[in-house]
N, CA and C of each residue as an Amber inpcrd file, in Angstrom:
protein
   210
  44.5860000 166.6590000 -33.4500000  44.3460000 165.2600000 -33.1350000
  45.5480000 164.4510000 -33.5890000  45.7890000 163.3600000 -32.9260000
  46.9910000 162.5930000 -33.2160000  46.6370000 161.1720000 -33.6370000
  47.5430000 160.6030000 -34.4350000  47.3890000 159.1900000 -34.8420000
  47.5330000 158.3020000 -33.6180000  46.8550000 157.1910000 -33.6300000
  46.9920000 156.1970000 -32.5750000  46.1090000 156.4270000 -31.3810000
  45.5400000 157.5890000 -31.2350000  44.6570000 157.8820000 -30.1080000
  43.2400000 157.5340000 -30.5400000  42.4700000 156.9660000 -29.6600000
  41.1270000 156.5460000 -30.0530000  40.2670000 157.7270000 -30.4880000
  39.3960000 157.4810000 -31.4210000  38.5370000 158.5530000 -31.9420000
  37.6130000 159.0690000 -30.8420000  37.2210000 158.1970000 -29.9320000
  36.3650000 158.6290000 -28.8230000  37.0590000 159.6470000 -27.9420000
  38.3610000 159.3680000 -27.6170000  39.1360000 160.3080000 -26.7990000
  39.3130000 161.6480000 -27.5270000  39.5420000 161.5760000 -28.8100000
  39.7510000 162.7930000 -29.5670000  38.4600000 163.5880000 -29.6840000
  37.3530000 162.8990000 -29.8460000  36.0480000 163.5660000 -29.9010000
  35.7490000 164.2320000 -28.5440000  36.0740000 163.5480000 -27.4480000
  35.8590000 164.1450000 -26.1260000  36.6710000 165.4270000 -25.9620000
  37.9170000 165.4090000 -26.4120000  38.7400000 166.6020000 -26.3480000
  38.1510000 167.7360000 -27.1630000  37.7260000 167.4220000 -28.3760000
  37.1300000 168.4270000 -29.2460000  35.8860000 169.0270000 -28.6150000
  35.0130000 168.1800000 -28.0990000  33.7800000 168.6630000 -27.4550000
  34.0770000 169.5340000 -26.2500000  35.1120000 169.1750000 -25.5020000
  35.5170000 169.9790000 -24.3400000  35.9560000 171.3480000 -24.7750000
  36.7420000 171.4220000 -25.8420000  37.1960000 172.7050000 -26.3550000
  36.0180000 173.5680000 -26.8090000  35.0660000 172.9380000 -27.5080000
  33.8720000 173.6730000 -27.9630000  33.0910000 174.1850000 -26.7420000
  32.9250000 173.3520000 -25.7290000  32.2350000 173.7790000 -24.5020000
  32.9600000 174.9250000 -23.8210000  34.2910000 174.8430000 -23.7600000
  35.0780000 175.9060000 -23.1330000  34.9000000 177.2260000 -23.9030000
  34.8960000 177.1520000 -25.2210000  34.7010000 178.3480000 -26.0170000
  33.2980000 178.9460000 -25.7730000  32.3050000 178.1110000 -25.6960000
  30.9350000 178.5890000 -25.4410000  30.8510000 179.2380000 -24.0530000
  31.6040000 178.7130000 -23.0880000  31.5880000 179.2660000 -21.7440000
  32.2000000 180.6690000 -21.6850000  33.0160000 181.0110000 -22.6620000
  33.5790000 182.3730000 -22.7090000  32.9190000 183.1790000 -23.8340000
  31.7070000 182.7830000 -24.1820000  30.8490000 183.5030000 -25.1420000
  31.4080000 183.5550000 -26.5500000  32.1380000 182.5280000 -26.9650000
  32.5590000 182.4110000 -28.3490000  31.5460000 181.5090000 -29.0430000
  30.8220000 182.0810000 -29.9910000  29.7740000 181.3410000 -30.6850000
  30.2720000 180.9430000 -32.0680000  30.0640000 179.6970000 -32.4170000
  30.4230000 179.2030000 -33.7450000  29.2150000 178.4860000 -34.3180000
  29.0340000 178.6700000 -35.6020000  27.9670000 177.9630000 -36.2950000
  28.2660000 176.4700000 -36.2930000  27.2230000 175.6660000 -36.3740000
  27.3510000 174.2230000 -36.3490000  28.2240000 173.7290000 -37.5140000
  28.0220000 174.2950000 -38.7010000  28.8130000 173.8730000 -39.8540000
  30.2820000 174.2130000 -39.6750000  30.5820000 175.3490000 -39.0440000
  31.9620000 175.7140000 -38.7700000  32.6250000 174.7180000 -37.8290000
  31.8920000 174.2880000 -36.8180000  32.3960000 173.2800000 -35.8930000
  32.6800000 171.9760000 -36.6260000  31.7910000 171.5810000 -37.5250000
  31.9720000 170.3460000 -38.2810000  33.2220000 170.4400000 -39.1400000
  33.4490000 171.5700000 -39.7870000  34.6130000 171.7300000 -40.6410000
  35.8980000 171.7690000 -39.8290000  35.8710000 172.4070000 -38.6690000
  37.0420000 172.4150000 -37.7900000  37.3660000 171.0080000 -37.3430000
  36.3590000 170.2450000 -36.9690000  36.5830000 168.8410000 -36.5740000
  37.2100000 168.0420000 -37.7050000  36.6600000 168.1730000 -38.9080000
  37.2040000 167.4400000 -40.0480000  38.6490000 167.8540000 -40.3350000
  38.9240000 169.1270000 -40.1810000  40.2950000 169.6240000 -40.4240000
  41.2930000 169.1250000 -39.3800000  40.8090000 168.8260000 -38.2010000
  41.6640000 168.3930000 -37.1050000  41.9530000 166.8960000 -37.1170000
  41.2440000 166.1500000 -37.9170000  41.4570000 164.7060000 -37.9370000
  42.8440000 164.3330000 -38.4540000  43.3890000 163.2380000 -37.9880000
  44.7060000 162.8010000 -38.4600000  44.7200000 162.4810000 -39.9520000
  45.8890000 162.4260000 -40.5290000  46.0650000 162.1620000 -41.9690000
  45.3950000 160.8520000 -42.3920000  45.3290000 159.8740000 -41.5190000
  44.7310000 158.5890000 -41.8870000  43.2280000 158.6930000 -42.1850000
  42.6070000 159.8060000 -41.8280000  41.1840000 160.0370000 -42.0870000
  40.9680000 160.8520000 -43.3500000  41.9850000 161.0040000 -44.1710000
  41.9030000 161.8670000 -45.3470000  40.7390000 161.4900000 -46.2750000
  40.5440000 160.2120000 -46.5270000  39.4550000 159.7850000 -47.4200000
  38.0980000 160.0370000 -46.7840000  37.9960000 159.8460000 -45.4770000
  36.7620000 160.1430000 -44.7680000  36.4250000 161.6290000 -44.8820000
  37.4350000 162.4810000 -44.6640000  37.2310000 163.9100000 -44.7560000
  36.7770000 164.3130000 -46.1600000  37.4380000 163.7710000 -47.1630000
  37.0410000 164.0730000 -48.5410000  35.5990000 163.6620000 -48.8130000
  35.2200000 162.4910000 -48.3510000  33.8680000 162.0150000 -48.5600000
  32.8340000 162.9210000 -47.8690000  33.1590000 163.3490000 -46.6710000
  32.2230000 164.1940000 -45.9170000  32.1040000 165.5890000 -46.5530000
  33.2040000 166.1370000 -47.0240000  33.2240000 167.4870000 -47.5530000
  32.6810000 167.5730000 -48.9790000  33.0990000 166.6610000 -49.8200000
  32.8170000 166.7990000 -51.2310000  31.6850000 165.9130000 -51.7270000
  31.1830000 165.0250000 -50.9010000  30.0880000 164.1660000 -51.3200000
  28.7390000 164.6720000 -50.9180000  28.6180000 165.9890000 -50.7050000
  27.3910000 166.5580000 -50.1480000  26.8970000 167.6850000 -51.0270000
  25.6120000 167.8800000 -51.0180000  25.0170000 169.0310000 -51.7080000
  24.4300000 170.0110000 -50.6890000  24.2640000 169.5660000 -49.4630000
  23.6940000 170.4430000 -48.4210000  24.7430000 170.7520000 -47.3870000
  24.4130000 171.6190000 -46.4360000  25.3720000 171.9840000 -45.4180000
  25.6710000 170.8060000 -44.4980000  26.8090000 170.8710000 -43.8960000
  27.3200000 169.8110000 -43.0420000  27.0380000 170.1880000 -41.5950000
  26.6830000 169.2060000 -40.7650000  26.4450000 169.4720000 -39.3500000
  27.4540000 168.6840000 -38.5150000  27.7190000 169.2200000 -37.3420000
  28.6240000 168.5520000 -36.4290000  28.0700000 167.1810000 -36.0340000
  26.7840000 167.1050000 -35.8380000  26.1610000 165.8200000 -35.4670000
  26.3910000 164.7560000 -36.5240000  26.2710000 165.1390000 -37.8090000
  26.4980000 164.1770000 -38.8900000  27.9460000 163.6800000 -38.8950000
  28.8980000 164.5890000 -38.6930000  30.3060000 164.1940000 -38.6880000
  30.5790000 163.2590000 -37.5080000  30.0890000 163.6160000 -36.3430000
  30.3090000 162.8050000 -35.1770000  29.6620000 161.4370000 -35.3210000
  28.4640000 161.3900000 -35.8640000  27.7950000 160.1070000 -36.0700000
  28.5700000 159.2410000 -37.0680000  29.0620000 159.8150000 -38.1180000
  29.8260000 159.0990000 -39.1070000  31.1480000 158.5800000 -38.5170000
  31.7650000 159.3420000 -37.6450000  33.0200000 158.8980000 -37.0180000
  32.7810000 157.7410000 -36.0670000  31.6410000 157.7590000 -35.3890000
  31.3590000 156.6840000 -34.4430000  30.9460000 155.4500000 -35.2000000
């Protein structure tokens, strides 16, 4: 993901990649998808990523990350 591009556009790209992987039978756990998304965010989201990763006691879901980004 790149700086300056809207988060909505970047989320659309991410979701398309996940859909493409599923279409070729690559299965990923929901938490893995959430971590990949957080890892792909631009540097300006560093504090957001830290809060999402380290401020939790339970597993992380892709839905939670996407909702927090929106």
